[in-house]
MOPAC internal coordinates of N, CA, C and O (Angstrom, degrees):
PM7 1SCF
backbone

  N    0.0000 0     0.00 0     0.00 0    0    0    0
  C    1.4780 1     0.00 0     0.00 0    1    0    0
  C    1.5442 1   110.55 1     0.00 0    2    1    0
  O    1.2310 1   120.97 1   144.68 1    3    2    1
  N    1.4031 1   115.76 1   -35.32 1    3    2    1
  C    1.4313 1   116.94 1   179.72 1    5    3    2
  C    1.5211 1   113.59 1   -70.92 1    6    5    3
  O    1.2310 1   119.99 1   150.83 1    7    6    5
  N    1.3754 1   117.62 1   -29.17 1    7    6    5
  C    1.4438 1   120.00 1   177.63 1    9    7    6
  C    1.5274 1   111.15 1   -68.23 1   10    9    7
  O    1.2310 1   120.75 1   144.59 1   11   10    9
  N    1.3191 1   116.18 1   -35.41 1   11   10    9
  C    1.4569 1   117.32 1   178.51 1   13   11   10
  C    1.5514 1   111.46 1   -70.06 1   14   13   11
  O    1.2310 1   119.23 1   145.50 1   15   14   13
  N    1.2994 1   119.07 1   -34.50 1   15   14   13
  C    1.4668 1   122.80 1   175.12 1   17   15   14
  C    1.5185 1   108.79 1   -64.41 1   18   17   15
  O    1.2310 1   118.77 1   132.78 1   19   18   17
  N    1.2950 1   119.95 1   -47.22 1   19   18   17
  C    1.4019 1   122.73 1  -179.59 1   21   19   18
  C    1.5014 1   113.08 1   -61.28 1   22   21   19
  O    1.2310 1   120.85 1   133.16 1   23   22   21
  N    1.3112 1   115.98 1   -46.84 1   23   22   21
  C    1.4525 1   120.52 1   174.81 1   25   23   22
  C    1.4243 1   116.17 1   -57.96 1   26   25   23
  O    1.2310 1   120.65 1   137.85 1   27   26   25
  N    1.3366 1   116.37 1   -42.15 1   27   26   25
  C    1.4950 1   119.83 1   177.13 1   29   27   26
  C    1.5491 1   111.62 1   -63.93 1   30   29   27
  O    1.2310 1   120.84 1   141.11 1   31   30   29
  N    1.3576 1   116.00 1   -38.89 1   31   30   29
  C    1.4615 1   120.93 1   177.63 1   33   31   30
  C    1.4919 1   110.53 1   -64.98 1   34   33   31
  O    1.2310 1   119.20 1   134.73 1   35   34   33
  N    1.3080 1   119.13 1   -45.27 1   35   34   33
  C    1.4470 1   122.25 1   179.52 1   37   35   34
  C    1.5659 1   109.44 1   -61.55 1   38   37   35
  O    1.2310 1   119.75 1   132.96 1   39   38   37
  N    1.3215 1   118.07 1   -47.04 1   39   38   37
  C    1.4921 1   122.94 1  -179.37 1   41   39   38
  C    1.4909 1   109.14 1   -62.49 1   42   41   39
  O    1.2310 1   118.09 1   136.41 1   43   42   41
  N    1.3445 1   121.25 1   -43.59 1   43   42   41
  C    1.4206 1   122.95 1   178.33 1   45   43   42
  C    1.5575 1   113.52 1   -65.46 1   46   45   43
  O    1.2310 1   120.60 1   143.58 1   47   46   45
  N    1.2774 1   116.46 1   -36.42 1   47   46   45
  C    1.4801 1   119.30 1   177.42 1   49   47   46
  C    1.5136 1   110.53 1   -70.38 1   50   49   47
  O    1.2310 1   118.39 1   137.55 1   51   50   49
  N    1.3222 1   120.67 1   -42.45 1   51   50   49
  C    1.4304 1   123.53 1   176.10 1   53   51   50
  C    1.4523 1   111.74 1   -59.90 1   54   53   51
  O    1.2310 1   119.41 1   138.28 1   55   54   53
  N    1.3336 1   118.73 1   -41.72 1   55   54   53
  C    1.4214 1   123.68 1  -176.32 1   57   55   54
  C    1.5642 1   109.25 1   -65.35 1   58   57   55
  O    1.2310 1   121.59 1   134.12 1   59   58   57
  N    1.3278 1   114.57 1   -45.88 1   59   58   57
  C    1.5082 1   119.59 1  -179.18 1   61   59   58
  C    1.4739 1   110.03 1   -63.58 1   62   61   59
  O    1.2310 1   119.35 1   141.71 1   63   62   61
  N    1.3632 1   118.84 1   -38.29 1   63   62   61
  C    1.4902 1   120.47 1   179.47 1   65   63   62
  C    1.5511 1   109.61 1   -66.82 1   66   65   63
  O    1.2310 1   121.78 1   136.84 1   67   66   65
  N    1.3013 1   114.19 1   -43.16 1   67   66   65
  C    1.4826 1   116.72 1  -178.93 1   69   67   66
  C    1.5960 1   112.89 1   -62.12 1   70   69   67
  O    1.2310 1   121.96 1   148.85 1   71   70   69
  N    1.3165 1   113.86 1   -31.15 1   71   70   69
  C    1.5040 1   119.27 1   179.41 1   73   71   70
  C    1.5151 1   107.66 1   -78.92 1   74   73   71
  O    1.2310 1   120.28 1   141.08 1   75   74   73
  N    1.3490 1   117.07 1   -38.92 1   75   74   73
  C    1.5428 1   117.96 1  -178.30 1   77   75   74
  C    1.5074 1   114.70 1   -72.23 1   78   77   75
  O    1.2310 1   119.60 1   148.23 1   79   78   77
  N    1.2884 1   118.37 1   -31.77 1   79   78   77
  C    1.4794 1   119.22 1  -175.05 1   81   79   78
  C    1.4901 1   112.18 1   -61.03 1   82   81   79
  O    1.2310 1   118.30 1   130.64 1   83   82   81
  N    1.2688 1   120.85 1   -49.36 1   83   82   81
  C    1.4848 1   119.22 1  -179.20 1   85   83   82
  C    1.5408 1   112.27 1   -57.93 1   86   85   83
  O    1.2310 1   120.82 1   139.64 1   87   86   85
  N    1.3795 1   116.04 1   -40.36 1   87   86   85
  C    1.4465 1   118.78 1   179.41 1   89   87   86
  C    1.5610 1   113.06 1   -60.47 1   90   89   87
  O    1.2310 1   122.07 1   141.16 1   91   90   89
  N    1.3677 1   113.64 1   -38.84 1   91   90   89
  C    1.4236 1   119.13 1  -175.97 1   93   91   90
  C    1.5979 1   103.57 1   -72.87 1   94   93   91
  O    1.2310 1   119.54 1   138.25 1   95   94   93
  N    1.2665 1   118.49 1   -41.75 1   95   94   93
  C    1.4724 1   119.54 1   179.26 1   97   95   94
  C    1.4763 1   113.99 1   -59.25 1   98   97   95
  O    1.2310 1   120.67 1   137.16 1   99   98   97
  N    1.2845 1   116.33 1   -42.84 1   99   98   97
  C    1.5041 1   120.00 1  -177.78 1  101   99   98
  C    1.5255 1   108.80 1   -72.18 1  102  101   99
  O    1.2310 1   118.16 1   146.17 1  103  102  101
  N    1.3030 1   121.10 1   -33.83 1  103  102  101
  C    1.4471 1   120.47 1   172.03 1  105  103  102
  C    1.5122 1   113.41 1   -65.56 1  106  105  103
  O    1.2310 1   118.25 1   145.80 1  107  106  105
  N    1.2538 1   120.94 1   -34.20 1  107  106  105
  C    1.4503 1   125.00 1   176.95 1  109  107  106
  C    1.5097 1   110.06 1   -65.01 1  110  109  107
  O    1.2310 1   119.73 1   137.97 1  111  110  109
  N    1.3393 1   118.13 1   -42.03 1  111  110  109
  C    1.3492 1   124.74 1   179.19 1  113  111  110
  C    1.5852 1   112.94 1   -62.96 1  114  113  111
  O    1.2310 1   123.67 1   138.67 1  115  114  113
  N    1.3704 1   110.56 1   -41.33 1  115  114  113
  C    1.4859 1   116.82 1   178.42 1  117  115  114
  C    1.5016 1   111.15 1   -68.76 1  118  117  115
  O    1.2310 1   118.53 1   146.75 1  119  118  117
  N    1.3023 1   120.41 1   -33.25 1  119  118  117
  C    1.4918 1   122.36 1   175.87 1  121  119  118
  C    1.5082 1   111.86 1   -67.43 1  122  121  119
  O    1.2310 1   119.56 1   156.33 1  123  122  121
  N    1.3071 1   118.44 1   -23.67 1  123  122  121
  C    1.4702 1   119.43 1   178.75 1  125  123  122
  C    1.5193 1   112.45 1   -86.21 1  126  125  123
  O    1.2310 1   117.64 1   179.48 1  127  126  125
  N    1.2519 1   122.11 1    -0.52 1  127  126  125
  C    1.4760 1   126.95 1   176.31 1  129  127  126
  C    1.5354 1   107.91 1   -64.13 1  130  129  127
  O    1.2310 1   121.42 1   -32.19 1  131  130  129
  N    1.3027 1   114.88 1   147.81 1  131  130  129
  C    1.5198 1   117.01 1   176.88 1  133  131  130
  C    1.5021 1   108.18 1   -62.40 1  134  133  131
  O    1.2310 1   121.50 1   -27.49 1  135  134  133
  N    1.3603 1   114.74 1   152.51 1  135  134  133
  C    1.4991 1   121.35 1   179.26 1  137  135  134
  C    1.5395 1   111.40 1   -55.42 1  138  137  135
  O    1.2310 1   120.15 1   143.01 1  139  138  137
  N    1.3847 1   117.32 1   -36.99 1  139  138  137
  C    1.4150 1   118.41 1  -176.42 1  141  139  138
  C    1.5874 1   106.98 1   -69.02 1  142  141  139
  O    1.2310 1   118.02 1   144.72 1  143  142  141
  N    1.3159 1   121.38 1   -35.28 1  143  142  141
  C    1.4320 1   123.03 1   179.18 1  145  143  142
  C    1.5542 1   108.21 1   -65.89 1  146  145  143
  O    1.2310 1   120.81 1   136.24 1  147  146  145
  N    1.3349 1   116.05 1   -43.76 1  147  146  145
  C    1.5145 1   118.57 1  -179.40 1  149  147  146
  C    1.5190 1   109.47 1   -63.89 1  150  149  147
  O    1.2310 1   120.12 1   137.91 1  151  150  149
  N    1.3430 1   117.38 1   -42.09 1  151  150  149
  C    1.4788 1   122.80 1  -179.46 1  153  151  150
  C    1.5022 1   110.52 1   -59.19 1  154  153  151
  O    1.2310 1   120.91 1   137.18 1  155  154  153
  N    1.3784 1   115.87 1   -42.82 1  155  154  153
  C    1.4628 1   118.05 1  -175.95 1  157  155  154
  C    1.5166 1   110.84 1   -64.47 1  158  157  155
  O    1.2310 1   120.35 1   161.16 1  159  158  157
  N    1.3213 1   116.93 1   -18.84 1  159  158  157
  C    1.3987 1   119.61 1  -169.29 1  161  159  158
  C    1.6150 1   110.63 1   -87.50 1  162  161  159
  O    1.2310 1   121.05 1   152.80 1  163  162  161
  N    1.3617 1   115.59 1   -27.20 1  163  162  161
  C    1.4896 1   117.25 1  -174.77 1  165  163  162
  C    1.4637 1   115.69 1  -142.51 1  166  165  163
  O    1.2310 1   118.41 1   173.01 1  167  166  165
  N    1.4204 1   120.63 1    -6.99 1  167  166  165
  C    1.4988 1   118.97 1  -179.99 1  169  167  166
  C    1.4802 1   109.39 1   -86.56 1  170  169  167
  O    1.2310 1   119.25 1   -25.96 1  171  170  169
  N    1.3224 1   119.04 1   154.04 1  171  170  169
  C    1.4466 1   125.33 1  -179.63 1  173  171  170
  C    1.4894 1   110.51 1   -98.46 1  174  173  171
  O    1.2310 1   120.01 1   -30.49 1  175  174  173
  N    1.3103 1   117.59 1   149.51 1  175  174  173
  C    1.4821 1   121.41 1   172.90 1  177  175  174
  C    1.4677 1   113.83 1    78.35 1  178  177  175
  O    1.2310 1   119.81 1    -0.68 1  179  178  177
  N    1.3145 1   117.97 1   179.32 1  179  178  177
  C    1.4950 1   124.42 1   176.13 1  181  179  178
  C    1.5541 1   108.50 1   -58.69 1  182  181  179
  O    1.2310 1   122.42 1   -35.83 1  183  182  181
  N    1.3572 1   112.98 1   144.17 1  183  182  181
  C    1.4580 1   116.74 1  -174.20 1  185  183  182
  C    1.4951 1   115.68 1  -124.81 1  186  185  183
  O    1.2310 1   122.14 1   173.23 1  187  186  185
  N    1.3479 1   113.51 1    -6.77 1  187  186  185
  C    1.4679 1   117.73 1  -175.71 1  189  187  186
  C    1.5619 1   108.61 1  -147.97 1  190  189  187
  O    1.2310 1   118.50 1   -37.33 1  191  190  189
  N    1.2975 1   120.46 1   142.67 1  191  190  189
  C    1.4427 1   124.91 1  -176.69 1  193  191  190
  C    1.5159 1   110.47 1  -132.26 1  194  193  191
  O    1.2310 1   118.72 1  -108.81 1  195  194  193
  N    1.3140 1   120.05 1    71.19 1  195  194  193
  C    1.4820 1   120.99 1   179.90 1  197  195  194
  C    1.4983 1   113.14 1   -60.99 1  198  197  195
  O    1.2310 1   120.64 1   150.67 1  199  198  197
  N    1.3080 1   116.38 1   -29.33 1  199  198  197
  C    1.4855 1   121.74 1  -174.92 1  201  199  198
  C    1.5296 1   110.29 1   -70.99 1  202  201  199
  O    1.2310 1   119.25 1   168.35 1  203  202  201
  N    1.3524 1   119.03 1   -11.65 1  203  202  201
  C    1.4479 1   119.58 1  -177.57 1  205  203  202
  C    1.5926 1   112.22 1  -100.38 1  206  205  203
  O    1.2310 1   118.57 1  -179.85 1  207  206  205
  N    1.3234 1   120.33 1     0.15 1  207  206  205
  C    1.4445 1   121.55 1   175.19 1  209  207  206
  C    1.5036 1   108.19 1   -61.27 1  210  209  207
  O    1.2310 1   121.12 1   -47.90 1  211  210  209
  N    1.3042 1   115.46 1   132.10 1  211  210  209
  C    1.5144 1   122.84 1   178.67 1  213  211  210
  C    1.5356 1   113.28 1    84.84 1  214  213  211
  O    1.2310 1   121.02 1   177.88 1  215  214  213
  N    1.3395 1   115.66 1    -2.12 1  215  214  213
  C    1.4533 1   116.86 1   174.05 1  217  215  214
  C    1.5036 1   113.36 1   -85.56 1  218  217  215
  O    1.2310 1   120.64 1   -17.41 1  219  218  217
  N    1.3971 1   116.39 1   162.59 1  219  218  217
  C    1.5033 1   116.45 1   176.91 1  221  219  218
  C    1.4744 1   111.96 1   -64.82 1  222  221  219
  O    1.2310 1   118.96 1   -43.42 1  223  222  221
  N    1.3279 1   119.58 1   136.58 1  223  222  221
  C    1.4304 1   127.82 1  -171.05 1  225  223  222
  C    1.5639 1   111.40 1   -58.29 1  226  225  223
  O    1.2310 1   119.50 1   138.36 1  227  226  225
  N    1.3134 1   118.57 1   -41.64 1  227  226  225
  C    1.4018 1   121.35 1  -175.88 1  229  227  226
  C    1.5946 1   112.17 1   -63.83 1  230  229  227
  O    1.2310 1   121.56 1   136.95 1  231  230  229
  N    1.3299 1   114.62 1   -43.05 1  231  230  229
  C    1.4555 1   121.84 1   175.19 1  233  231  230
  C    1.4928 1   109.91 1   -62.89 1  234  233  231
  O    1.2310 1   120.77 1   133.59 1  235  234  233
  N    1.3416 1   116.13 1   -46.41 1  235  234  233
  C    1.4786 1   119.49 1  -179.59 1  237  235  234
  C    1.5188 1   112.28 1   -60.41 1  238  237  235
  O    1.2310 1   120.95 1   141.53 1  239  238  237
  N    1.3304 1   115.78 1   -38.47 1  239  238  237
  C    1.5191 1   121.49 1   179.42 1  241  239  238
  C    1.5379 1   107.50 1   -59.11 1  242  241  239
  O    1.2310 1   120.71 1   132.12 1  243  242  241
  N    1.2710 1   116.24 1   -47.88 1  243  242  241
  C    1.5064 1   121.58 1   179.57 1  245  243  242
  C    1.5209 1   112.35 1   -58.05 1  246  245  243
  O    1.2310 1   120.02 1   130.31 1  247  246  245
  N    1.2715 1   117.57 1   -49.69 1  247  246  245
  C    1.4466 1   126.65 1  -179.59 1  249  247  246
  C    1.5196 1   108.22 1   -58.71 1  250  249  247
  O    1.2310 1   119.83 1   125.72 1  251  250  249
  N    1.3188 1   117.93 1   -54.28 1  251  250  249
  C    1.4068 1   124.30 1  -179.38 1  253  251  250
  C    1.5072 1   113.63 1   -54.56 1  254  253  251
  O    1.2310 1   120.84 1   127.61 1  255  254  253
  N    1.2895 1   116.01 1   -52.39 1  255  254  253
  C    1.5152 1   120.33 1  -177.29 1  257  255  254
  C    1.5799 1   110.30 1   -69.30 1  258  257  255
  O    1.2310 1   119.87 1   155.56 1  259  258  257
  N    1.3778 1   117.85 1   -24.44 1  259  258  257
  C    1.3946 1   118.87 1   177.08 1  261  259  258
  C    1.5610 1   110.58 1   -76.13 1  262  261  259
  O    1.2310 1   122.39 1   136.67 1  263  262  261
  N    1.3572 1   113.03 1   -43.33 1  263  262  261
  C    1.5281 1   120.33 1  -175.72 1  265  263  262
  C    1.5589 1   109.10 1   -72.05 1  266  265  263
  O    1.2310 1   118.97 1   149.72 1  267  266  265
  N    1.3833 1   119.57 1   -30.28 1  267  266  265
  C    1.4224 1   120.75 1   178.40 1  269  267  266
  C    1.4919 1   108.12 1  -135.30 1  270  269  267
  O    1.2310 1   119.40 1   -81.77 1  271  270  269
  N    1.2914 1   118.75 1    98.23 1  271  270  269
  C    1.4806 1   122.64 1  -173.24 1  273  271  270
  C    1.6000 1   109.11 1   -72.67 1  274  273  271
  O    1.2310 1   119.69 1   171.83 1  275  274  273
  N    1.3064 1   118.20 1    -8.17 1  275  274  273
  C    1.4625 1   121.74 1  -179.56 1  277  275  274
  C    1.5062 1   113.32 1   -83.11 1  278  277  275
  O    1.2310 1   119.76 1   174.62 1  279  278  277
  N    1.3637 1   118.07 1    -5.38 1  279  278  277
  C    1.4822 1   120.99 1  -177.83 1  281  279  278
  C    1.4865 1   112.54 1  -119.32 1  282  281  279
  O    1.2310 1   122.60 1   -21.68 1  283  282  281
  N    1.3336 1   112.62 1   158.32 1  283  282  281
  C    1.5124 1   121.31 1   172.92 1  285  283  282
  C    1.4896 1   103.33 1  -121.84 1  286  285  283
  O    1.2310 1   121.87 1   -53.38 1  287  286  285
  N    1.3543 1   114.02 1   126.62 1  287  286  285
  C    1.5096 1   121.15 1   176.99 1  289  287  286
  C    1.5088 1   110.36 1   -89.75 1  290  289  287
  O    1.2310 1   118.07 1   -41.94 1  291  290  289
  N    1.2647 1   121.28 1   138.06 1  291  290  289
  C    1.4303 1   129.30 1   178.28 1  293  291  290
  C    1.5381 1   111.74 1  -117.47 1  294  293  291
  O    1.2310 1   119.45 1   -55.24 1  295  294  293
  N    1.3442 1   118.65 1   124.76 1  295  294  293
  C    1.4388 1   119.42 1  -179.80 1  297  295  294
  C    1.5325 1   113.43 1   -95.21 1  298  297  295
  O    1.2310 1   119.78 1   -55.74 1  299  298  297
  N    1.3024 1   118.02 1   124.26 1  299  298  297
  C    1.4880 1   123.92 1  -174.29 1  301  299  298
  C    1.5425 1   107.94 1  -138.29 1  302  301  299
  O    1.2310 1   121.87 1   -32.33 1  303  302  301
  N    1.3694 1   114.02 1   147.67 1  303  302  301
  C    1.4446 1   117.15 1   172.08 1  305  303  302
  C    1.5852 1   110.87 1   -63.65 1  306  305  303
  O    1.2310 1   120.40 1   -33.32 1  307  306  305
  N    1.3181 1   116.84 1   146.68 1  307  306  305
  C    1.4189 1   120.11 1   177.62 1  309  307  306
  C    1.5611 1   111.52 1   -57.55 1  310  309  307
  O    1.2310 1   119.50 1   -45.60 1  311  310  309
  N    1.3182 1   118.57 1   134.40 1  311  310  309
  C    1.4164 1   122.64 1   179.20 1  313  311  310
  C    1.5276 1   111.91 1    91.82 1  314  313  311
  O    1.2310 1   119.04 1  -179.31 1  315  314  313
  N    1.3359 1   119.43 1     0.69 1  315  314  313
  C    1.4925 1   121.75 1   174.08 1  317  315  314
  C    1.4562 1   110.21 1   -62.76 1  318  317  315
  O    1.2310 1   121.61 1   -37.17 1  319  318  317
  N    1.3250 1   114.52 1   142.83 1  319  318  317
  C    1.5149 1   116.04 1   172.02 1  321  319  318
  C    1.5064 1   113.38 1   -72.34 1  322  321  319
  O    1.2310 1   119.72 1   -44.94 1  323  322  321
  N    1.3256 1   118.13 1   135.06 1  323  322  321
  C    1.4280 1   123.52 1   178.80 1  325  323  322
  C    1.4791 1   109.80 1  -135.26 1  326  325  323
  O    1.2310 1   120.86 1   -17.87 1  327  326  325
  N    1.3807 1   115.96 1   162.13 1  327  326  325
  C    1.4537 1   117.19 1   175.22 1  329  327  326
  C    1.5196 1   108.63 1   -69.85 1  330  329  327
  O    1.2310 1   120.67 1   -24.97 1  331  330  329
  N    1.3051 1   116.32 1   155.03 1  331  330  329
  C    1.4691 1   121.43 1  -176.65 1  333  331  330
  C    1.5015 1   111.70 1  -101.25 1  334  333  331
  O    1.2310 1   118.00 1  -177.67 1  335  334  333
  N    1.2774 1   121.42 1     2.33 1  335  334  333
  C    1.4651 1   123.33 1   179.13 1  337  335  334
  C    1.5011 1   111.04 1   -70.86 1  338  337  335
  O    1.2310 1   119.26 1   -33.41 1  339  338  337
  N    1.2503 1   119.02 1   146.59 1  339  338  337
  C    1.5081 1   123.08 1  -175.02 1  341  339  338
  C    1.5506 1   104.17 1   -95.87 1  342  341  339
  O    1.2310 1   122.72 1   -50.77 1  343  342  341
  N    1.3610 1   112.39 1   129.23 1  343  342  341
  C    1.4926 1   121.56 1  -179.80 1  345  343  342
  C    1.4979 1   109.73 1  -135.39 1  346  345  343
  O    1.2310 1   121.74 1   -45.28 1  347  346  345
  N    1.2773 1   114.28 1   134.72 1  347  346  345
  C    1.4972 1   121.97 1  -177.97 1  349  347  346
  C    1.5492 1   110.02 1   -75.61 1  350  349  347
  O    1.2310 1   120.00 1   161.51 1  351  350  349
  N    1.3119 1   117.60 1   -18.49 1  351  350  349
  C    1.4651 1   117.99 1  -175.24 1  353  351  350
  C    1.6095 1   111.93 1  -105.97 1  354  353  351
  O    1.2310 1   120.93 1  -153.39 1  355  354  353
  N    1.2577 1   115.82 1    26.61 1  355  354  353
  C    1.4797 1   117.57 1  -177.92 1  357  355  354
  C    1.5608 1   109.94 1  -141.59 1  358  357  355
  O    1.2310 1   123.29 1   -38.75 1  359  358  357
  N    1.3500 1   111.31 1   141.25 1  359  358  357
  C    1.4596 1   120.20 1   174.77 1  361  359  358
  C    1.5276 1   105.51 1  -134.32 1  362  361  359
  O    1.2310 1   120.66 1   -56.97 1  363  362  361
  N    1.3674 1   116.35 1   123.03 1  363  362  361
  C    1.4817 1   121.09 1   173.80 1  365  363  362
  C    1.5105 1   107.39 1   -87.87 1  366  365  363
  O    1.2310 1   121.36 1   -49.55 1  367  366  365
  N    1.2950 1   115.01 1   130.45 1  367  366  365
  C    1.4805 1   122.55 1   176.26 1  369  367  366
  C    1.4942 1   107.25 1  -114.52 1  370  369  367
  O    1.2310 1   122.73 1   -78.63 1  371  370  369
  N    1.4356 1   112.38 1   101.37 1  371  370  369
  C    1.4709 1   117.88 1  -178.35 1  373  371  370
  C    1.4834 1   107.39 1   -95.01 1  374  373  371
  O    1.2310 1   121.46 1   -56.14 1  375  374  373
  N    1.3987 1   114.81 1   123.86 1  375  374  373
  C    1.4759 1   120.55 1   178.26 1  377  375  374
  C    1.4640 1   108.86 1  -101.94 1  378  377  375
  O    1.2310 1   121.05 1   -19.77 1  379  378  377
  N    1.3488 1   115.60 1   160.23 1  379  378  377
  C    1.4512 1   120.13 1  -176.41 1  381  379  378
  C    1.4901 1   106.90 1   -75.03 1  382  381  379
  O    1.2310 1   118.88 1   -43.27 1  383  382  381
  N    1.2828 1   119.73 1   136.73 1  383  382  381
  C    1.4341 1   126.75 1  -174.53 1  385  383  382
  C    1.5729 1   111.32 1   -62.51 1  386  385  383
  O    1.2310 1   122.16 1   139.37 1  387  386  385
  N    1.3291 1   113.46 1   -40.63 1  387  386  385
  C    1.4893 1   120.24 1  -173.50 1  389  387  386
  C    1.5407 1   109.95 1   -88.75 1  390  389  387
  O    1.2310 1   119.14 1  -167.79 1  391  390  389
  N    1.3328 1   119.24 1    12.21 1  391  390  389
  C    1.4771 1   119.67 1  -177.83 1  393  391  390
  C    1.5059 1   110.79 1  -104.33 1  394  393  391
  O    1.2310 1   119.43 1   -64.94 1  395  394  393
  N    1.3472 1   118.70 1   115.06 1  395  394  393
  C    1.4760 1   119.80 1   175.76 1  397  395  394
  C    1.5173 1   115.44 1   -63.53 1  398  397  395
  O    1.2310 1   119.84 1   157.37 1  399  398  397
  N    1.3082 1   117.90 1   -22.63 1  399  398  397
  C    1.4245 1   123.14 1   178.63 1  401  399  398
  C    1.6012 1   112.79 1   -86.46 1  402  401  399
  O    1.2310 1   122.24 1   173.84 1  403  402  401
  N    1.3513 1   113.31 1    -6.16 1  403  402  401
  C    1.3869 1   118.43 1   179.08 1  405  403  402
  C    1.5835 1   110.82 1    63.98 1  406  405  403
  O    1.2310 1   120.42 1  -132.99 1  407  406  405
  N    1.3339 1   116.80 1    47.01 1  407  406  405
  C    1.4391 1   125.11 1   178.46 1  409  407  406
  C    1.5940 1   110.32 1   -67.94 1  410  409  407
  O    1.2310 1   121.04 1   -41.90 1  411  410  409
  N    1.2922 1   115.62 1   138.10 1  411  410  409
  C    1.4652 1   119.02 1   179.91 1  413  411  410
  C    1.5152 1   111.53 1   -67.87 1  414  413  411
  O    1.2310 1   121.55 1   -41.54 1  415  414  413
  N    1.3217 1   114.63 1   138.46 1  415  414  413
  C    1.4787 1   118.52 1  -176.73 1  417  415  414
  C    1.4999 1   109.18 1   -92.68 1  418  417  415
  O    1.2310 1   117.82 1   159.86 1  419  418  417
  N    1.3529 1   121.76 1   -20.14 1  419  418  417
  C    1.4911 1   120.78 1  -176.65 1  421  419  418
  C    1.5513 1   108.00 1  -142.84 1  422  421  419
  O    1.2310 1   122.47 1   -10.27 1  423  422  421
  N    1.2801 1   112.87 1   169.73 1  423  422  421
  C    1.5332 1   122.43 1   175.09 1  425  423  422
  C    1.5452 1   106.10 1   -67.14 1  426  425  423
  O    1.2310 1   120.76 1   -56.35 1  427  426  425
  N    1.3279 1   116.16 1   123.65 1  427  426  425
  C    1.5288 1   121.81 1   172.91 1  429  427  426
  C    1.5053 1   110.86 1   -64.97 1  430  429  427
  O    1.2310 1   121.33 1   -43.47 1  431  430  429
  N    1.3455 1   115.06 1   136.53 1  431  430  429
  C    1.4012 1   120.73 1   176.71 1  433  431  430
  C    1.5251 1   113.45 1  -142.13 1  434  433  431
  O    1.2310 1   119.23 1   -30.35 1  435  434  433
  N    1.3001 1   119.08 1   149.65 1  435  434  433
  C    1.5425 1   118.95 1   174.45 1  437  435  434
  C    1.4289 1   106.23 1   -66.42 1  438  437  435
  O    1.2310 1   122.25 1   -33.96 1  439  438  437
  N    1.3168 1   113.30 1   146.04 1  439  438  437
  C    1.4596 1   122.09 1   177.82 1  441  439  438
  C    1.4533 1   112.20 1   154.53 1  442  441  439
  O    1.2310 1   120.10 1   180.00 1  443  442  441

């Protein structure tokens, strides 16, 4: 009787592992997707503003927050340390350090 119980336990454990592994593997693949691809799947509103690259940061902030009311834009000098977590409600605006007009150094994106 004990051998049957052990065999059933081993079979049940192996089956649950076999089912769980593909789910973990697909989650790992999804995590490796580019931030823009992840944003497109669940963030609301406009997510990228290539037309604002090189524009003064304060004007870009107003445009971004008007075009996507779900985000808050933050102005920072290029190279500033920031958190690396992805958020749908945040846009980092990095301006050129040597620019008195605080011109944007990169295309603003949600993240």
